[in-house]
C-alpha positions as CSV (number, residue, x, y, z in Angstrom):
1,M,25.8,9.9,41.0
2,A,25.7,6.7,43.2
3,I,22.0,6.3,42.6
4,A,22.4,6.7,38.8
5,T,25.2,4.1,38.8
6,V,23.2,1.6,40.8
7,S,20.2,2.1,38.5
8,K,22.3,1.5,35.5
9,T,23.8,-1.6,37.1
10,V,20.3,-2.9,37.9
11,I,19.1,-2.3,34.4
12,L,22.1,-4.1,32.8
13,Y,21.6,-7.0,35.2
14,R,17.9,-7.3,34.3
15,I,18.7,-7.1,30.6
16,R,21.3,-9.9,30.9
17,E,18.9,-11.9,33.1
18,F,16.1,-11.5,30.5
19,E,18.5,-12.5,27.7
20,S,19.3,-15.7,29.6
21,H,15.6,-16.3,30.0
22,L,15.1,-16.0,26.3
23,L,17.8,-18.5,25.6
24,R,16.4,-20.9,28.2
25,K,12.9,-20.7,26.8
26,S,14.1,-20.8,23.1
27,V,12.2,-17.6,22.4
28,K,13.3,-16.0,19.2
29,K,14.5,-12.4,19.1
30,V,13.4,-11.8,15.5
31,I,10.1,-13.3,14.3
32,V,8.9,-13.0,10.7
33,L,5.1,-13.0,10.5
34,N,2.9,-13.2,7.5
35,K,0.4,-10.4,8.1
36,R,-3.0,-11.1,6.7
37,E,-4.9,-8.6,4.6
38,G,-7.4,-6.7,6.7
39,E,-5.5,-6.7,10.0
40,T,-3.2,-4.1,11.5
41,P,0.4,-4.9,12.4
42,L,-0.6,-4.6,16.1
43,C,-3.4,-7.1,15.6
44,A,-0.9,-9.5,13.9
45,V,1.5,-9.2,16.9
46,E,-1.3,-9.7,19.4
47,G,-2.5,-12.7,17.5
48,F,1.0,-14.2,17.5
49,K,1.2,-13.8,21.3
50,V,-2.1,-15.6,21.8
51,K,-0.9,-18.5,19.8
52,N,2.5,-18.5,21.4
53,P,1.9,-17.8,25.2
54,E,5.6,-18.0,25.9
55,Y,5.7,-14.5,24.4
56,L,2.9,-13.0,26.4
57,N,5.1,-11.2,28.9
58,V,7.9,-10.5,26.3
59,P,8.1,-6.9,25.0
60,M,7.7,-6.9,21.3
61,T,7.5,-4.3,18.4
62,Y,7.3,-4.5,14.6
63,A,10.0,-3.0,12.4
64,G,8.2,-1.4,9.5
65,R,4.4,-1.2,9.5
66,L,2.0,-2.5,6.8
67,D,-1.3,-0.8,6.0
68,P,-4.5,-2.7,6.8
69,M,-5.0,-3.7,3.2
70,A,-1.4,-4.8,2.7
71,S,-0.2,-8.3,3.5
72,G,3.1,-10.2,3.8
73,V,6.3,-10.0,5.7
74,L,6.2,-8.2,9.0
75,V,9.4,-8.3,11.0
76,V,8.8,-8.4,14.7
77,L,11.5,-7.8,17.4
78,A,11.4,-9.4,20.9
79,G,13.1,-8.4,24.1
80,P,16.5,-6.7,23.9
81,E,16.4,-6.9,20.1
82,I,14.0,-4.0,20.2
83,K,16.9,-1.6,20.8
84,N,18.1,-2.5,17.3
85,K,14.9,-1.5,15.6
86,E,16.4,1.3,13.5
87,K,18.7,-1.3,11.9
88,Y,15.7,-3.3,10.7
89,L,13.7,-0.3,9.7
90,A,16.5,0.7,7.2
91,L,16.4,-2.6,5.3
92,D,15.2,-2.6,1.7
93,K,11.7,-3.9,0.9
94,E,10.3,-5.9,-2.0
95,Y,6.6,-6.0,-2.9
96,E,4.2,-7.6,-5.3
97,F,1.4,-5.2,-5.9
98,S,-1.4,-4.4,-8.4
99,I,-2.9,-1.2,-9.6
100,L,-6.6,-0.7,-10.4
101,F,-7.1,1.9,-13.1
102,G,-10.2,4.1,-13.3
103,F,-10.4,5.2,-9.7
104,S,-8.4,7.2,-7.2
105,T,-9.1,7.5,-3.5
106,D,-8.0,9.7,-0.6
107,T,-6.0,6.8,0.9
108,Y,-4.5,5.7,-2.5
109,D,-5.9,2.2,-2.0
110,I,-9.4,0.5,-1.9
111,L,-9.9,1.4,1.8
112,G,-10.6,5.0,0.9
113,K,-13.2,7.4,-0.4
114,V,-13.3,7.6,-4.2
115,I,-12.4,11.1,-5.2
116,D,-12.0,10.6,-9.0
117,A,-13.4,8.1,-11.4
118,S,-13.1,7.9,-15.2
119,L,-15.6,5.3,-16.1
120,G,-15.6,4.6,-19.8
121,S,-13.5,7.7,-20.5
122,V,-11.0,8.0,-23.3
123,S,-8.3,7.4,-20.7
124,F,-9.2,3.7,-21.1
125,A,-10.0,3.8,-24.8
126,S,-8.3,1.6,-27.2
127,V,-7.2,3.7,-30.1
128,R,-7.8,3.2,-33.9
129,P,-5.7,5.6,-35.9
130,P,-7.1,7.3,-39.1
131,A,-6.5,5.3,-42.3
132,R,-3.5,7.5,-43.3
133,A,-1.6,6.8,-40.1
134,H,0.5,3.8,-39.1
135,S,-1.4,1.5,-36.7
136,G,1.5,0.9,-34.4
137,F,1.8,2.2,-30.8
138,G,4.1,4.9,-32.0
139,N,1.1,6.9,-33.1
140,F,-0.4,7.2,-29.6
141,P,-0.5,10.7,-28.2
142,A,2.1,11.6,-25.6
143,S,1.3,10.9,-22.0
144,R,1.0,14.5,-21.0
145,D,-2.0,15.1,-23.3
146,H,-3.2,11.6,-24.4
147,A,-6.8,12.4,-23.4
148,K,-6.9,14.8,-26.4
149,L,-7.0,12.4,-29.3
150,P,-6.3,13.7,-32.8
151,A,-9.2,14.0,-35.3
152,G,-9.9,10.6,-37.0
153,Y,-9.2,8.4,-34.0
154,A,-11.8,6.0,-32.8
155,T,-12.2,3.9,-29.7
156,D,-13.8,0.7,-30.9
157,T,-11.2,-1.7,-32.3
158,L,-8.0,-2.5,-30.4
159,P,-8.3,-4.1,-27.0
160,R,-8.2,-1.4,-24.3
161,F,-5.6,-3.2,-22.3
162,E,-3.1,-2.6,-25.1
163,F,-3.5,1.1,-24.7
164,I,-3.1,0.9,-20.9
165,A,-0.1,-1.3,-21.3
166,E,1.6,1.1,-23.7
167,M,1.0,4.1,-21.4
168,I,2.4,2.3,-18.4
169,K,5.5,1.1,-20.3
170,K,6.2,4.6,-21.6
171,N,6.0,6.1,-18.1
172,L,7.4,3.5,-15.8
173,K,10.9,4.8,-16.2
174,Y,9.9,7.9,-14.3
175,F,9.4,5.8,-11.2
176,R,12.8,4.1,-11.1
177,G,15.9,5.4,-9.4
178,K,16.1,8.3,-7.0
179,L,12.8,10.0,-6.3
180,K,11.1,12.4,-3.9
181,Q,7.9,11.1,-2.6
182,K,5.2,12.9,-0.6
183,Y,3.7,11.1,2.3
184,P,0.1,10.1,1.8
185,I,-2.3,12.3,3.7
186,Y,-3.6,9.1,5.3
187,S,-0.4,8.0,7.0
188,S,1.1,8.1,10.4
189,K,3.8,10.6,9.6
190,M,4.0,13.1,12.4
191,V,3.7,16.8,11.4
192,K,3.7,19.4,14.2
193,G,3.0,16.8,16.8
194,K,0.1,15.1,15.0
195,P,-0.1,12.2,12.5
196,L,-1.1,13.3,9.0
197,F,-4.3,11.2,9.0
198,S,-5.6,13.4,11.8
199,Y,-5.4,16.5,9.5
200,A,-7.2,14.5,6.8
201,R,-10.0,13.5,9.2
202,S,-10.5,17.0,10.6
203,G,-10.1,18.8,7.2
204,E,-7.3,21.0,8.6
205,S,-4.8,22.2,6.1
206,V,-1.2,21.0,6.4
207,E,1.9,21.1,4.3
208,I,2.7,17.5,3.4
209,P,6.4,16.6,3.8
210,E,8.3,14.5,1.3
211,R,11.3,12.2,1.6
212,D,14.0,10.8,-0.7
213,I,13.4,7.2,-1.8
214,L,15.2,4.9,-4.2
215,V,13.3,2.5,-6.4
216,K,15.9,-0.1,-7.4
217,R,13.6,-2.3,-9.5
218,L,10.1,-1.8,-10.9
219,T,8.6,-4.2,-13.5
220,L,5.2,-4.6,-15.1
221,G,3.5,-8.0,-15.1
222,K,0.1,-9.1,-16.4
223,I,-2.8,-6.8,-17.0
224,K,-6.2,-8.3,-16.2
225,K,-9.8,-7.4,-16.9
226,I,-12.7,-7.4,-14.4
227,K,-16.3,-6.2,-14.6
228,G,-17.8,-3.7,-12.2
229,D,-20.1,-6.2,-10.4
230,K,-17.3,-8.7,-9.8
231,L,-14.9,-5.9,-8.8
232,F,-17.4,-4.7,-6.2
233,L,-17.8,-8.2,-4.7
234,N,-14.0,-8.5,-4.5
235,I,-13.7,-5.1,-2.7
236,E,-16.6,-5.8,-0.4
237,K,-15.1,-9.1,0.7
238,R,-11.7,-7.7,1.4
239,I,-12.9,-4.6,3.2
240,G,-15.0,-6.9,5.3
241,L,-11.8,-8.5,6.6
242,V,-11.0,-5.2,8.3
243,S,-14.4,-4.9,10.2
244,G,-14.5,-8.7,10.7
245,S,-11.6,-8.8,13.1
246,A,-12.5,-8.5,16.8
247,R,-9.1,-7.0,17.6
248,N,-9.5,-4.5,14.7
249,A,-13.0,-3.7,16.2
250,A,-11.3,-2.9,19.5
251,H,-8.7,-0.8,17.6
252,S,-11.5,1.1,15.8
253,A,-13.2,1.8,19.2
254,A,-9.9,3.3,20.3
255,G,-9.8,5.8,17.5
256,G,-8.7,3.7,14.5
257,D,-11.9,3.8,12.5
258,F,-11.3,3.0,8.8
259,R,-14.7,4.3,7.6
260,Q,-15.6,0.8,6.1
261,K,-19.4,1.3,5.9
262,E,-19.1,4.7,4.3
263,I,-16.5,3.6,1.8
264,L,-18.4,0.4,0.8
265,K,-21.4,2.5,0.1
266,I,-19.4,4.7,-2.3
267,W,-17.9,1.6,-4.0
268,E,-21.4,0.2,-4.4
269,E,-22.7,3.4,-6.1
270,K,-19.7,3.5,-8.4
271,L,-19.6,-0.2,-9.5
272,L,-23.2,-1.5,-9.4
273,G,-26.2,-0.4,-11.4
274,K,-25.3,1.0,-14.8
275,N,-21.6,0.3,-14.3
276,K,-21.9,-3.4,-13.3
277,S,-20.9,-4.5,-16.8
278,Q,-18.1,-1.8,-17.2
279,V,-14.7,-3.4,-17.7
280,F,-11.8,-2.2,-15.6
281,Y,-8.1,-3.0,-15.7
282,I,-5.7,-4.2,-13.0
283,A,-2.0,-4.4,-13.7
284,D,0.5,-6.4,-11.7
285,F,3.9,-5.1,-10.6
286,V,7.0,-6.1,-8.7
287,V,9.1,-3.4,-6.9
288,K,12.3,-3.4,-4.8
289,C,12.8,-0.1,-3.0
290,T,14.4,1.5,0.0
291,S,12.8,1.8,3.4
292,G,10.0,4.4,3.7
293,T,8.6,4.0,0.2
294,Y,4.8,4.1,0.0
295,V,3.7,1.6,-2.7
296,R,0.2,3.0,-2.7
297,G,1.9,6.4,-3.3
298,L,3.6,4.9,-6.4
299,A,0.2,3.7,-7.7
300,N,-1.4,7.1,-7.3
301,S,1.5,8.9,-8.8
302,L,1.6,6.6,-11.9
303,G,-2.1,7.4,-12.4
304,E,-1.4,11.1,-12.2
305,K,1.5,10.7,-14.7
306,I,-0.6,9.0,-17.4
307,K,-3.7,11.1,-16.5
308,V,-5.8,8.1,-15.5
309,P,-7.1,7.7,-11.9
310,A,-5.3,4.8,-10.2
311,L,-5.0,3.2,-6.8
312,A,-3.2,0.3,-5.1
313,F,-5.6,-2.6,-5.5
314,S,-3.4,-5.1,-3.6
315,I,0.0,-5.0,-1.9
316,K,2.0,-7.9,-0.6
317,R,5.4,-7.4,1.0
318,T,7.5,-10.4,0.0
319,K,10.9,-9.5,1.5
320,V,12.5,-7.2,4.1
321,G,16.3,-7.3,3.8
322,K,17.0,-11.1,3.9
323,F,13.7,-11.9,5.7
324,S,11.0,-13.6,3.7
325,I,8.2,-16.1,4.1
């Protein structure tokens, strides 16, 4: 009992001493970093320490991870503030993100293997109704079977983005409010003592858990067009940011391989050659949601809802609680 009491006293003394040290050195307890696309949160924290040597011996952790292809607000806690991590994890998040239609991947973003592609399919077709029908959007088939167009419809007049926009607008309501969301198989969620991504890599079957989320706001912005060859150059450059980081290379050697070379080869096959002039569509969104929401999961699910392969093309976290950049 005496030993335990002494140990507790010593720990409290050291915590107070460290807090005083932080005040003397003007070291912040909460740091808001702007994580770059392509780097892991750990790399972002390590980079901050290198640029700010006063933090080199200060224990630090981030409250709420960001995927390698996501950028934006990363809340980092230093010293004694680490013990309040759960409070920061529970904060609402806001994101600006875009969805690429025409492809789905096993990671739900561009840093994954393409598992479905609808190049030039009716899913992207603009629709011309038969002469006897009204030409408004009200004549579009319902989302659950829109791929089966009625006789007399053609695909050569209205701009394709109008069709995509209409399908999104009709179905966005299903992704607002209280939802149950399954964790992406490529995520760090622990199941039976192992992260889900380890099951994905080994091919071992696992029941994927789900969690309750609340999407407080979800709005559609612009829809842009991009040709296959330019899309590949964009993806190639951005995936290169992952392999181009020395710290990420060290992370890869430690077991964090992101399969960049294999994935780029697949994208090259899908987007160059006969598909280099194919037009694809990217839609912008803004979302405010509760902690634990996977934005790339929303992108994949929206695609499933409208029966068009889709993935998170870009994700930028703009706010965590009151913290922003």
